[in-house]
N, C-alpha and C positions, 0 to 999 in steps of 0.2 A: 504494500500500500504506500502510495506517495502522499505526503502531506504538502499541501499548497497553502501558503499564508497569503491571504487576501489583503491588499493594501487599501483599497477603497471599499465602497458599499457592495459592489458586485463586479464580476468580470463576465464578458460574453463567452459562451461555450467555445466558439471557434478560437478565441484568444487563449483560453485556458488550455486547449489541446496543443496549441503551438508552444505556450510557455512551459508546459510539462514535458515537452519533447516527444509527444505521442505522434505528431505529424511534422513534416518539414515546411509546409506552406499553408496559407489560408485556403487556397484552392483545394488542397488535399483534405483539409478539415471539413470544408463544406461538402465535399463528395462523400466522406464516410458518414457524416450526419444525415445527409439525404438518403443514403442507402440503409439507414437503420442500424449502423454498427455501434452506436453510442447509447448507453443507458444512463438516465438521470434519476437518481434516487430509486433505482430498481426497475424503472420503466423505460422502454425504448422511446426516445424523443427525437423528433425530426426538425425541431426549431433551431435554426442556425444562430439567431440573435438572442437565444435564451440567456437570461441573466442568472448566473450562478452565484450563490451567496454563501456565507459562512454556514457550516453544518451540512451542506449538500455533498453528495457522493456521486462521482461520475466514473463510469466503467467504460473502457474502450481498449480493444486489442489486447485483452488479457491483463490490463493494468487497471488499478483502482486508485482514484484520486480523491482524497478527503480534503475539503476546503475548510480552512481555519481562519 
């Protein structure tokens, strides 16, 4: 599990995937979100502009990110 410390109120899902080194680019992040490869708090989520906040858990490509 990766712990990600949030500096502001939220981070967009695509930005989080890039910051956590899950993907190499924003385009790749958008692609995997639209293909249903990302789970947000246990549910598949297709929203690219999703605001991820403290306490949320994102799962993608076998990695789990806990936002603090």
